[in-house]
C-alpha positions in Angstrom: 21.7 15.0 -7.9 22.9 18.6 -8.3 22.2 21.2 -5.6 18.8 22.7 -6.1 17.8 20.0 -8.6 14.4 18.3 -7.9 14.3 14.4 -7.7 12.9 12.7 -10.7 9.1 12.9 -10.7 8.7 9.5 -12.4 10.7 7.8 -9.7 8.5 9.5 -7.1 5.4 8.1 -8.9 6.9 4.6 -9.0 7.8 4.8 -5.3 4.2 5.9 -4.6 2.8 2.9 -6.5 5.2 0.5 -4.7 4.0 1.8 -1.3 0.3 1.7 -2.2 0.7 -1.8 -3.5 2.5 -2.9 -0.3 5.5 -4.1 -2.2 7.7 -6.1 0.1 10.9 -5.0 -1.5 10.5 -1.2 -1.5 13.3 0.5 -3.5 14.9 2.5 -0.7 18.0 3.1 -3.0 15.7 4.9 -5.4 14.1 6.8 -2.6 17.4 8.1 -1.3 17.1 11.5 -3.2 13.9 12.1 -1.3 15.3 11.3 2.1 17.8 14.2 2.3 16.2 17.5 3.3 12.9 17.9 5.1 11.5 19.4 2.0 12.3 16.4 -0.2 11.0 14.1 2.5 7.7 15.9 2.3 7.5 15.1 -1.4 7.8 11.4 -0.6 5.5 11.7 2.4 2.7 13.2 0.4 3.0 10.3 -2.1 3.2 7.5 0.5 2.3 7.8 4.2 0.3 10.9 3.7 -1.4 9.8 0.4 -5.0 10.9 0.5 -6.3 7.5 -0.5 -5.0 6.0 2.7 -7.8 7.4 4.8 -10.4 5.7 2.5 -8.5 2.5 2.1 -6.5 1.9 5.3 -3.4 -0.3 4.9 -2.3 -3.2 7.1 -0.8 -1.5 10.2 2.1 -4.0 10.3 3.2 -2.9 6.8 2.8 0.8 7.6 4.9 0.4 10.8 7.6 -1.5 9.0 7.7 1.1 6.2 8.0 4.1 8.6 10.7 2.4 10.7 12.7 1.7 7.5 12.2 5.3 6.5 13.6 6.6 9.8 16.6 4.2 9.6 17.4 5.4 6.1 17.6 9.1 7.0 21.0 10.4 8.1 19.8 13.9 9.2 16.6 15.4 10.4 13.4 13.3 9.9 10.2 15.0 8.8 8.1 15.5 11.9 5.0 14.1 10.2 6.8 10.8 9.8 7.2 10.4 13.5 3.5 11.5 14.0 2.4 8.8 11.5 4.5 6.2 13.4 2.8 7.1 16.7 -0.6 6.7 15.1 0.3 3.4 13.5 1.7 2.1 16.8 -1.4 3.1 18.7 -3.6 1.0 16.4 -4.2 -2.7 16.9 -1.7 -4.7 15.0 -3.3 -6.0 11.7 -2.0 -8.0 8.8 -5.0 -7.2 6.7 -5.4 -4.0 4.8 -5.9 -2.4 1.4 -3.6 -2.4 -1.5 -4.1 -0.1 -4.5 -2.9 -1.0 -8.0 -2.7 0.5 -11.5 -1.3 -1.2 -14.6 -2.1 1.4 -17.2 -0.3 4.5 -15.9 -3.1 5.6 -13.7 -6.1 5.4 -16.1 -7.6 2.9 -13.8 -6.9 2.3 -10.1 -8.1 -0.8 -8.3 -8.2 -1.4 -4.6 -8.2 -4.9 -2.9 -8.3 -5.9 0.7 -5.6 -8.5 1.4 -3.5 -10.1 4.1 0.2 -9.7 4.2 0.5 -13.3 5.7 1.3 -16.1 3.2 -1.6 -18.2 4.5 -4.8 -16.9 6.2 -8.0 -18.6 7.1 -6.8 -21.9 5.6 -6.1 -20.5 2.2 -3.3 -18.7 0.2 -6.0 -16.9 -1.8 -6.3 -13.8 0.4 -3.2 -12.1 -1.1 -2.0 -11.4 -4.6 0.9 -13.4 -5.9 3.6 -12.6 -8.5 2.0 -14.5 -11.5 -1.2 -12.6 -11.0 0.6 -9.2 -11.0 2.5 -10.3 -14.2 -0.8 -11.4 -15.8 -2.5 -8.1 -14.9 0.3 -6.2 -16.7 0.2 -8.6 -19.7 -3.6 -8.3 -19.9 -3.4 -4.5 -19.9 -0.9 -4.6 -22.7 -3.0 -7.0 -24.7 -6.5 -5.7 -23.9 -7.7 -6.5 -27.4 -7.9 -10.2 -26.5 -10.7 -9.4 -24.0 -12.7 -6.8 -25.9 -16.4 -7.8 -26.4 -15.7 -11.1 -24.6 -17.2 -13.0 -21.7 -14.3 -13.9 -19.4 -14.2 -16.6 -16.7 -11.4 -16.5 -14.0 -10.4 -19.7 -12.2 -9.0 -19.4 -8.7 -9.7 -15.6 -8.5 -8.2 -14.9 -5.1 -9.1 -11.4 -4.0 -10.2 -10.5 -7.5 -7.4 -8.3 -8.8 -7.0 -10.0 -12.2 -10.7 -10.1 -12.8 -11.0 -6.5 -11.7 -8.3 -5.4 -14.1 -9.9 -7.3 -17.0 -13.3 -6.0 -16.2 -12.3 -2.7 -17.8 -11.6 -4.5 -21.1 -14.4 -7.1 -21.5 -18.1 -7.3 -21.7 -18.5 -9.5 -18.6 -16.2 -11.3 -16.2 -17.0 -14.0 -13.7 -14.7 -14.6 -10.8 -14.7 -18.1 -9.4 -13.1 -19.9 -6.4 -13.9 -22.6 -4.0 -13.0 -21.1 -0.6 -15.8 -19.0 0.9 -13.6 -16.3 2.5 -11.9 -15.9 -0.9 -15.2 -15.4 -2.6 -16.2 -12.8 -0.1 -12.9 -11.0 -0.7 -13.4 -11.0 -4.4 -17.0 -9.7 -4.1 -15.7 -6.9 -1.8 -13.2 -6.0 -4.6 -16.0 -5.7 -7.1 -18.1 -3.7 -4.7 -15.6 -1.1 -3.6 -14.4 -0.5 -7.2 -17.9 -0.2 -8.6 -17.4 -3.0 -11.1 -20.8 -3.6 -12.5 -19.9 -6.1 -15.3 -18.4 -8.6 -12.9 -19.9 -11.3 -10.7 -18.6 -13.9 -8.2 -19.5 -17.6 -8.3 -18.3 -20.7 -6.4 -16.6 -23.3 -8.5 -15.3 -26.6 -7.4 -13.0 -28.1 -10.0 -14.0 -31.6 -9.0 -17.6 -30.8 -10.1 -17.5 -30.0 -13.8 -21.2 -28.9 -13.9 -20.6 -25.8 -11.8 -20.9 -22.4 -13.5 -22.8 -23.1 -16.7 -22.6 -19.6 -18.3 -21.1 -19.4 -21.8 -17.6 -17.9 -21.8 -15.1 -16.8 -24.5 -11.9 -16.6 -22.5 -10.7 -18.4 -19.4 -7.9 -17.0 -17.3 -6.1 -18.2 -14.2 -3.0 -17.0 -12.3 -1.0 -18.8 -9.6 -3.2 -21.9 -9.6 -0.5 -24.5 -10.2 0.9 -25.5 -6.8 -0.8 -28.7 -5.7 -0.3 -31.8 -7.9 -3.4 -33.5 -6.6 -5.7 -30.8 -8.1 -4.0 -30.5 -11.5 -6.1 -33.1 -13.3 -9.3 -31.4 -12.0 -7.9 -28.0 -13.1 -7.1 -29.1 -16.6 -10.5 -30.9 -16.9 -12.2 -27.7 -15.8 -10.4 -25.7 -18.4 -11.1 -28.3 -21.1 -14.8 -28.3 -20.1 -15.0 -24.5 -20.4 -13.4 -24.5 -23.8 -15.6 -27.3 -25.0 -18.9 -26.0 -26.6 -20.4 -25.7 -30.1 -18.0 -22.7 -30.6 -15.2 -24.2 -28.6 -12.5 -23.8 -31.2 -12.8 -20.0 -31.0 -12.3 -20.2 -27.2 -8.9 -19.8 -25.4 -7.5 -20.1 -21.9 -4.5 -18.3 -20.5 -2.7 -19.6 -17.4 0.1 -17.7 -15.8 2.3 -19.4 -13.2 5.2 -18.7 -10.9 7.6 -21.7 -11.2 8.3 -22.6 -7.6 8.6 -26.3 -8.2 9.6 -27.5 -11.7 8.3 -31.0 -11.1 4.9 -29.7 -10.2 4.7 -27.4 -13.3 5.9 -30.2 -15.5 3.1 -32.4 -14.1 0.7 -29.6 -15.1 2.1 -29.6 -18.7 1.9 -33.4 -18.9 -1.7 -33.3 -17.8 -2.5 -30.7 -20.5 -0.9 -33.0 -23.1 -2.7 -36.1 -21.8 -6.1 -34.3 -22.0 -5.4 -33.3 -25.6 -5.2 -29.5 -25.3 -2.9 -27.5 -27.6 -0.3 -25.3 -25.8 1.3 -22.1 -26.9 4.1 -20.5 -24.8 3.8 -16.8 -24.6 6.8 -14.5 -24.0 6.4 -12.4 -20.9 10.1 -11.7 -20.4 9.7 -8.1 -21.4 7.0 -7.2 -18.9 7.8 -4.2 -16.7 6.0 -3.2 -13.5 6.9 -1.7 -10.1 4.9 -4.6 -8.5 7.2 -7.5 -9.4 10.9 -7.7 -9.0 11.7 -9.9 -12.0 13.5 -12.5 -9.9 10.7 -15.0 -10.0 10.4 -17.3 -13.1 7.0 -16.6 -14.7 5.4 -18.7 -17.4 2.3 -17.8 -19.4 0.6 -20.3 -21.7 -2.3 -20.2 -24.1 -4.5 -23.3 -24.3 -7.1 -24.3 -26.9 -8.9 -27.3 -28.0 -7.3 -29.3 -30.8 -9.3 -29.6 -34.0 
């Protein structure tokens, strides 16, 4: 960067989104131009630690502390005084792994806040934080919003409600379902704080096909393929939701992070065994500050065979 030249504004916006989304792998190499002078640090501060939304949606103190300490370690010269002040405030607060994350997938036209844990497992479930396949599917849905227009959407395994919340801006109605009560409460909280009036939350046990009787047009699910024992029930639930007098017009989209190839292959085998048609969709070109691209993501489209 030349002397007197301002750092790239788009980079600054991306860094802001990464911070608000609590990205584990914050791009400190991209932040380097903002960590030189006190003046450039203030630009980054106003978009991260000092962002006005933080007071309304407080972040997990453990994440904030780690972020600020990394900031201080990255600076070779004088550190902006407000950064030290923010660290003092963060250290004075009770340590918490639960806080708000703020996302946008359409360049800021819509922002959505969720309350999540930074722990991999909390309260006996992994559903209280957002995983990579969900982030990828949020981006894909945003870029393919026509699929959901004028549709009733059902989400399976909704977690904290990010995907359903994103799709709510595109569809007529969205129903977020899960089995774990703490997850359902988190999803309802997401609908409430984001003023989503065309969404609702409902319990759904995949082993009980009769749950959630409302007619739907599109079924979506993200990061639900991880336990082989539940895969037959998951596929039966999808097939049941697609089966109706107008079933051939219905579709399901399932996005997965491939953590274990054998588990995912078992899922595909179960789909074939139950007679659903599969289309593999290309998501290799998806770009977002929220996912690194190192995870293997698969998105499939399911429908009843004629």
